[in-house]
N, C-alpha and C positions, 0 to 999 in steps of 0.2 A: 457429551458436553465437553468442550475444550477448555481446559485450564491452563495456567502457567507451566504446569508439569509437562504438558504435551508439546509446548513451543520449544523448539530446538534452539540452541544458542550458537553465536558466532564461533566458527571453527569446525562445526559439524559439516561433514563433506556434502550433505544434501543441498546445503545453502549455496553451493558453487556448482550444482549440476544445471544443465538446461532441461527445463521441464517438458513433459510429452504432452501432445495435444490430447484433449478429452473427446472420445467418440460419443456420438449421439445415436439413438436416444441414451440419456444418462442411466447408467446402472443405479441400483438401489444404493450401492456404496458411494457413488460420486453425488447422488441426491443428498445423502446424509452429510457428506462432507461439505456440500455447498451450504446446507442449512447450519451446520456447526460453525463454519467460518463467520457467517453473518450474525449468528447469535452471540459468538464471542465479542465482536465489536460493539453490538448493541448493549449487551449486559456489561461489558467493561466500562461503558460510559455512564452507567447508573451507579452513583455512589454507594448505594445500600448493597447492590448485587456484587459490584467489584470488591467491596469489603468482605462481604459474606464468603465469597469464593476465592479471594486472593488474586483477583485479576488485575493486571496492570493495564490502565486505560489505553486504548488504541483506536484509531480511525480506520485502519485497514489491517488486513491479515491474509497472506497468501498460503496457498497449500503446501509449498515446500518448507514453510515455517513449521509445520506440524508433521515434517518428515514424510510428506506426500509430494513426489516431484511430477505433478500434473499441472497444466496451465489453467489455474483457476484462483481467483482472489475475491474477497469481499471488501467493500467500502461502506462506512456509515458516516456521513459528514453533513453537519448542518452548518450552512454558511449563507450569509445574507438573506436569511428566511427561507432558504431552499434547502430541501433535505435531498441527499443522494444516499440511497440505502439499497445496495444492489450487490449481487454476485456477478462477477464477469467471467465467462468461460471462453477459453481461446481468444483473449483480447489482443487487439493490435492497435497501434496508432496509424491512422490513415494519413493524417497531415498534421503539420505543426507550424507554429509561428517561428519567425527568425528571432524575434525578441525572446530573451530569456527571463527567468525569475530565480529567486532563491529565498528561502525563509532566514530571515536576519538572525535569528537565535539558533539556526542549525536544524537539522532533522534528527529524529530518534527513530528507533526501531525495537519492537518487542523481542527480537532475537539478539539484540546488543544490550548488554547490562550496563556498560559503562558509557558515560557521555563522551561523544567524539565532536570536537569543535571544528568548525569551518563552514564555508558556504558550500552548498550543493547546487550546482547550476541545473536548472530544469527549463523545458519550454514553457513559456508563459500561457500559451493557448494551444489545445491540441483537439482534434477530431478523432474520436475512437470508435472502434467497433468491437463487439463481442456478443456472445450468446448468453442469454439468461437460462435459469434452471428448466424452463419450460421448452427451450429450443428455439425461442424467438431471437432474431438478430437485432441487436440495438446499435444505433449510431447516435453518438452524443457530442456535442461541443463542450469542452471543460476549460475552466480557467481558474485562477486563484489556488486555493488549497486543494481543491478537487483534482485539478490537473496535475499538481505536485505529487498528491497521494497516488493517483493512478500510476504515474511514472515510477514512483517508488516501489509500488507493488509489481508492476510489469518488470522492473529490474529483477525482482526476486524470482520470476519466472525464467529469467536468463542467466542465473547464477551471479548476479551483480548485487554488491551491497552498496548502500548509500555512500559510505565513506570512500568507495573507489573513485567517486566524482570529486573529492575534495582535493584542492591543490596541495600536495605535500610539502612544497617549498614555503608556501604562503597561504595558509588556510583561509585567511580573511582578505585575500586579494579581491578587489573589485571585479565582478563578473561583467565582461564587456557586453554592451547592448542589452541591459537588463533593467528591470524594475524590481526593486526588493519587495518581498511580501513580509509584512509585520503580523506575526502570530498574536492572536487575541489570547488572553489568559486561559479560556476554557479549552482551547485547541490541544490535542494531545497526539501521541506517537502513533506510527503506523507499523 
């Protein structure tokens, strides 16, 4: 079980490494990692379990965040009555919209303890591919919070932190060709 003790924090060198592809079939170690990543985000969104185990709520968690530099992350997002609860292995963005989006209240990260203000530009719509735990290739079209979270976690696999995208000179500068995304109170960090 992953707890906050296993999540490495900003400044740790693994967070800036490019993660390695995961070979198939999955080893028992990689299967356990996939399960642990998904279990963390599911449990962290349950108020009783997050309090019991001291978990900071999150909607996504990437393997590099637990000091495992492999191309794998988990998302657990309920949005518009649709649930995306999946582990993505060797994920890629196949195509994306020209239109951008950003969360008006900014992004957060389980590996970053302080709040970093500013808009993080993301593609508004993406078509993604990745392999699930059983080795099945998935292709999904994502928009809204799901698209934003997928891009946030994919950045972790490439050694990029969300705040790298923030305009340092003017953190709240309007993002050209974009539609802002308003977070609802229940939505949490990745």
